[in-house]
C-alpha positions, 0 to 999 in steps of 0.5 A, a space after each residue: 482621886 484626882 484626874 488630870 486632863 492635859 490641855 492642848 498647847 496653844 500657839 502662845 504656849 509654843 511661841 517665844 515672842 520677843 518684845 512684840 514690836 516691829 523688827 526688820 529681817 532682810 528687807 522685811 518688816 515683822 508685825 505681831 498679830 493678835 489672834 481674834 475670835 474666829 481667826 484661822 491660820 489660813 485667814 491670817 495668812 490671806 489677810 496679810 498676803 503671805 503664804 500659809 506655809 511661810 506663816 507656819 514656818 515663821 512661828 514654828 507651827 504646823 497645820 494642826 496647831 491650835 490658835 486661841 484669841 489673844 495668841 500672838 503670831 509673827 508675820 513678815 511683810 515684804 517691802 518693810 
C-alpha cells in the first residue's frame, strides 16, 4: 500500500512572482524579499516598515500562511 501525505502549501506555491525585479506601482517601488530561516511575516513587515495586512494582501496570503526559507515575498515601498 501507498500512503500519500499532502504537504501544506508554502508561499512559493501560492505566489505568482514575475521577473523578481523591482517595479513601480503608483509611486511605490516593489522589491522581492527572499525569506530566511526564522523569518515571520510580521517581522518582514516590520523590517520593511509596512503593515502586516498590506503585506498579506499584496501576496495573496493569510495570517495562517506558511513561509519557508527561499520563498519570495513582494514588498511595496513608498517613495519609490
